[in-house]
C-alpha positions in Angstrom: 37.0 227.7 127.4 33.8 225.6 127.4 33.2 222.3 125.6 30.5 221.7 123.1 29.5 218.1 122.7 27.6 217.4 119.5 26.5 214.5 117.4 25.9 214.1 113.7 23.0 212.0 112.4 21.1 211.3 109.2 20.5 208.6 106.6 23.2 206.5 105.2 25.3 208.4 102.6 24.0 211.8 103.7 27.7 212.8 104.3 28.0 212.7 108.1 31.6 211.4 108.2 32.6 213.6 105.3 31.2 216.6 107.2 33.2 215.9 110.3 36.3 215.3 108.2 35.8 218.6 106.4 35.4 220.4 109.8 38.6 218.9 111.0 40.5 219.4 107.7 39.4 223.0 107.1 39.9 224.1 110.7 43.5 222.6 110.5 42.8 220.1 113.3 44.3 217.1 111.6 47.8 215.9 112.6 50.3 215.6 109.7 50.7 211.9 110.2 46.9 211.4 110.1 46.7 213.4 106.9 49.4 211.3 105.3 47.8 208.1 106.3 44.4 209.2 104.9 46.0 210.3 101.6 47.6 206.9 101.3 44.3 205.1 101.9 42.1 207.3 99.7 40.9 205.2 96.7 40.6 208.0 94.2 44.2 209.3 94.3 44.0 210.3 90.7 41.6 213.0 91.5 44.1 214.7 93.7 41.6 214.6 96.6 41.4 212.8 100.0 38.5 210.8 101.4 37.7 212.9 104.5 35.2 210.3 105.8 38.2 208.0 106.7 38.9 210.3 109.6 35.9 208.9 111.5 35.2 205.6 109.7 37.9 203.8 111.5 36.6 200.2 111.5 37.5 197.9 108.7 33.9 196.7 108.3 32.9 200.4 107.9 35.4 201.0 105.2 34.5 197.9 103.3 30.8 198.7 103.4 31.1 202.5 103.1 29.0 203.1 106.2 29.5 204.1 109.8 28.7 201.3 112.3 30.1 202.3 115.6 30.1 205.8 117.2 33.3 207.5 116.3 34.5 210.3 118.6 36.7 213.1 117.5 38.1 216.1 119.4 39.2 219.4 118.1 39.3 223.0 119.2 39.4 226.6 117.9 40.4 229.8 119.7 36.8 230.1 120.8 35.8 226.6 122.0 36.6 223.0 122.4 34.5 220.3 120.6 33.7 216.6 121.1 32.0 215.1 118.0 30.1 211.9 117.9 29.5 210.5 114.4 26.5 208.2 114.8 25.4 205.4 112.5 22.7 206.0 109.9 21.2 202.5 109.6 18.0 201.6 111.5 19.7 198.6 113.1 22.2 200.8 114.9 19.7 203.0 116.8 21.4 202.0 120.1 24.7 203.5 118.9 23.0 206.8 118.1 21.4 206.9 121.5 24.8 206.2 123.1 26.4 209.0 121.2 23.6 211.5 121.8 23.2 210.8 125.5 25.6 213.6 126.6 25.2 215.8 123.5 24.4 219.5 123.8 23.5 219.7 120.1 22.7 217.5 117.2 23.4 218.1 113.5 20.8 216.3 111.4 22.0 216.0 107.8 19.5 216.1 105.0 20.5 215.2 101.4 19.3 218.1 99.3 18.3 215.7 96.5 16.1 213.5 98.8 14.7 216.0 101.3 13.2 214.8 104.6 13.1 211.0 104.7 12.1 208.3 107.2 15.5 208.3 108.9 15.5 212.1 109.2 12.2 211.8 111.2 13.6 208.8 113.1 16.7 210.6 114.3 14.6 213.7 115.1 12.3 211.6 117.2 15.3 210.2 119.1 16.6 213.8 119.6 13.3 214.8 121.0 13.1 211.8 123.4 16.7 212.5 124.6 15.8 216.2 125.0 18.8 217.5 123.1 18.7 221.3 123.5 19.9 222.5 120.1 19.2 221.2 116.6 21.1 222.2 113.4 19.5 220.9 110.2 22.4 220.9 107.7 21.0 220.5 104.2 24.0 218.8 102.5 25.0 218.1 98.9 23.8 221.5 97.7 26.4 221.2 95.0 24.4 218.3 93.5 21.2 220.4 93.7 22.7 223.3 91.8 22.9 225.4 94.9 19.3 226.2 94.4 17.6 228.3 97.0 14.2 226.9 96.3 15.4 223.4 97.1 16.7 224.6 100.5 13.5 226.5 101.3 11.3 223.5 100.5 13.3 221.3 102.8 13.2 223.9 105.6 9.4 224.0 105.3 9.1 220.2 105.4 11.4 219.9 108.4 9.8 222.7 110.3 6.5 220.7 110.3 8.5 217.7 111.8 10.1 219.9 114.4 6.8 221.4 115.5 5.1 218.0 115.8 8.0 216.8 118.1 8.3 220.0 120.1 11.9 220.5 119.0 13.1 224.0 119.9 16.2 226.0 118.9 16.3 224.6 115.4 18.7 226.3 112.9 19.0 225.6 109.2 22.1 225.9 107.0 22.8 224.9 103.4 26.2 223.2 102.9 28.3 221.0 100.7 30.5 218.9 103.0 32.5 217.5 100.1 33.4 220.9 98.7 33.5 222.8 101.9 30.7 225.2 101.2 29.5 227.0 104.3 31.5 224.6 106.6 34.3 226.8 107.9 33.9 229.8 105.6 30.9 231.3 103.9 30.4 230.2 100.3 30.0 232.6 97.4 28.0 229.8 95.7 25.4 230.1 98.5 25.3 233.9 98.6 21.5 233.9 99.1 22.0 232.4 102.5 22.5 235.2 105.1 23.4 233.1 108.2 26.9 232.1 109.5 29.0 229.2 108.4 28.6 225.9 110.3 31.8 226.3 112.3 30.9 229.9 113.3 27.5 228.7 114.4 29.1 225.9 116.5 31.5 228.3 118.0 29.0 230.9 119.1 25.9 228.9 120.1 25.2 229.4 123.8 25.0 226.3 126.0 25.3 227.9 129.4 21.5 227.8 129.8 21.6 224.1 129.2 22.9 223.4 132.7 19.9 223.4 135.1 20.8 225.8 137.9 17.2 225.8 139.4 17.2 222.3 140.7 20.2 221.3 142.9 21.5 217.7 143.0 24.8 216.3 144.3 25.5 212.6 144.0 28.4 211.6 146.3 31.2 209.8 144.4 33.7 209.4 147.2 34.0 209.9 151.0 37.4 211.5 151.9 38.6 210.4 155.3 42.5 210.9 155.6 42.5 209.6 159.2 45.9 211.1 159.7 47.0 213.0 162.9 46.9 216.4 161.1 43.5 215.6 159.4 41.9 213.6 162.2 38.5 215.1 162.0 38.3 215.7 158.3 35.3 214.2 156.5 34.4 215.4 153.1 32.0 214.2 150.4 33.5 214.6 146.9 31.6 214.6 143.6 30.2 216.6 140.8 27.4 219.1 141.4 25.3 217.8 138.4 22.8 220.7 138.6 21.9 223.7 140.6 23.7 225.8 143.2 24.8 225.1 146.8 25.8 227.8 149.4 27.4 227.5 152.8 24.6 227.1 155.4 22.0 225.6 153.0 19.7 223.2 154.7 20.1 219.8 152.9 18.7 216.3 153.0 20.7 213.1 152.6 18.8 210.7 150.4 17.3 208.1 150.3 17.5 208.0 154.1 15.9 211.4 154.5 18.4 212.7 157.2 18.5 216.5 157.4 21.5 218.7 158.1 23.2 221.8 156.7 26.3 222.6 154.7 29.2 223.6 157.0 31.5 224.6 154.1 32.4 223.9 150.5 35.7 223.1 148.9 36.5 223.8 145.2 40.0 223.5 143.7 41.4 223.1 147.2 39.9 226.4 148.5 36.9 227.1 150.7 34.1 228.9 148.7 30.8 230.3 149.8 29.0 229.1 146.7 29.3 226.3 144.1 27.3 225.7 141.0 26.9 223.0 138.3 28.9 221.4 136.8 31.7 222.0 139.3 33.5 219.2 141.1 33.4 220.0 144.8 33.9 218.6 148.3 30.9 219.1 150.6 31.3 219.3 154.4 28.1 218.8 156.5 27.4 220.3 159.9 26.3 217.0 161.4 28.0 213.6 161.4 25.5 211.7 159.3 26.0 208.4 157.5 27.0 209.2 153.9 28.6 206.9 151.4 29.1 206.6 147.7 25.8 206.7 145.8 24.0 208.9 148.4 22.3 212.0 146.9 22.4 215.3 148.7 19.6 217.8 147.8 18.2 221.0 149.2 15.6 220.2 151.9 13.0 222.5 150.2 13.5 220.9 146.8 13.6 217.1 147.1 13.5 214.5 144.3 11.2 211.5 144.1 12.3 208.6 146.4 10.8 205.3 145.5 11.4 201.6 144.8 9.3 201.6 141.6 10.5 203.5 138.5 8.7 204.0 135.2 11.2 204.6 132.5 11.7 204.6 128.7 14.5 202.2 127.8 16.5 201.9 124.6 17.4 198.2 124.5 21.1 197.6 123.5 21.4 193.8 124.0 20.9 190.9 121.6 19.2 189.0 124.5 15.7 190.5 124.7 14.3 192.3 127.7 11.4 190.4 129.3 9.2 190.8 132.4 11.0 189.3 135.4 14.5 189.9 134.1 17.0 191.2 136.7 19.6 193.8 136.2 21.8 196.4 138.0 20.3 199.9 137.7 22.9 202.7 137.8 21.9 206.4 138.2 24.9 208.6 138.5 27.0 207.0 141.3 24.1 204.9 142.7 23.8 201.2 141.8 20.9 199.0 142.9 19.6 195.7 141.9 16.3 195.8 140.0 13.7 193.6 138.3 11.5 194.3 135.3 7.9 194.2 136.7 6.0 195.5 133.7 6.3 196.3 130.0 3.8 199.0 129.2 4.5 199.4 125.5 7.0 199.4 122.7 7.5 202.8 121.0 7.5 203.1 117.2 10.3 205.6 116.6 9.1 206.3 113.1 5.6 207.4 114.2 5.7 207.6 118.0 2.9 205.1 118.0 2.6 202.7 120.9 2.4 198.9 120.6 0.6 197.9 123.8 0.7 194.1 123.2 4.4 193.2 123.7 6.0 190.7 126.0 9.6 191.3 125.1 11.8 194.1 123.8 14.4 193.4 121.1 17.7 195.0 120.2 17.4 198.7 119.2 13.8 198.9 120.4 12.5 201.6 122.7 9.9 200.8 125.3 8.3 202.1 128.5 8.8 199.7 131.4 8.5 199.6 135.1 11.4 198.6 137.3 11.3 197.5 141.0 14.5 198.2 142.8 15.9 196.4 145.8 16.3 199.6 147.8 14.8 203.1 147.5 16.3 205.4 144.9 16.3 209.2 144.7 15.5 210.4 141.1 13.9 213.1 139.0 12.1 212.7 135.7 14.3 213.0 132.6 12.0 215.7 131.2 12.5 217.8 134.3 16.2 217.1 135.0 18.2 215.2 132.5 21.2 215.0 134.8 19.3 213.0 137.5 16.8 211.3 135.2 19.1 209.4 132.8 20.4 206.0 133.9 21.6 202.6 132.5 20.7 198.9 133.0 23.7 196.5 133.4 23.6 192.8 133.0 24.3 191.1 136.3 26.3 188.3 134.8 28.4 190.1 132.2 28.5 193.7 133.5 27.6 194.8 130.0 25.4 197.9 129.6 22.2 196.6 128.1 19.8 199.5 128.3 19.8 203.3 128.3 17.0 204.7 130.6 15.0 207.9 130.6 13.0 208.0 133.8 9.4 209.1 133.4 
């Protein structure tokens, strides 16, 4: 059974947390003790209802303000699929939280209030989805109950958003009218929206195909661990363990060890304790190489005929996540998969306006929640791909040298 990772996004009060609560509640994925606690905490007990948003709005500050601040993760499953949900903040000042939640998402649900239509935050979150190359977009037009379940209202929003999607190059966009509060079109089709011919939201999530989202055309294997038992019965055993993040490896394939550039071939492959002729992403495997080459954690193994870029200078988009600004000359740790190298910010090209995609070329520092294109110089060569070409080997993070806090999310250009 595969796992679908998705994120919800939209303006404040568009109903993101309520939508997730409704999905969990109507799919019977809430434990009895959780349900009891929520019933006790719901303010409007006289109405005989429960506040489903409390399932994700777990922080006290969030409950007091009635907004989502941090990214809340929830897990549930149906007979068809497992799900990991990230409920992202709606406020502008929490852009970094949305980027964090969306970084590993297969799909994004962008909520649009039927009464307000496409607004600035709708476009902002759509721009972030396009920057992060999220493969699937569902536009959930919520609060249809407050718009009289009118088909014209839904159609007008679809037309407006389609123009946004086209301008950003968003593909695989699906539209659905819902009422998260009342449960219309969430788990079951709603009779009040009988003009809508598509599936319910849960049915859509269960059946959307994500197999093609894994890149099987470009092969990359970052080594996480070198296995050397050094016991009498395993005296000559040397295996390189890790996750095949993309592509396919076969026994006998010619490979190059990067960044050193040493060439060899695959002697055999282990998966789940058995020798296999072929492995494919996203399997965790142990590679055995024909020649005794120097391989350690952080080394990248790639097909000799299909090498990534190897360089000490990296141009990247960065979403800044620290209160201390990013400035030219600052030094950080740069982590790409299992590789960590020291780096320095050598240039700031521009800051990106995530409302218009305009570029401010005259900036000397990058503040919290801003997105910018910068150039990093690393202490040693790094093997990488562009984020647009291969998300799995083009997404990285910046780490503060002193505090070990993640301060930036990078998308290598």
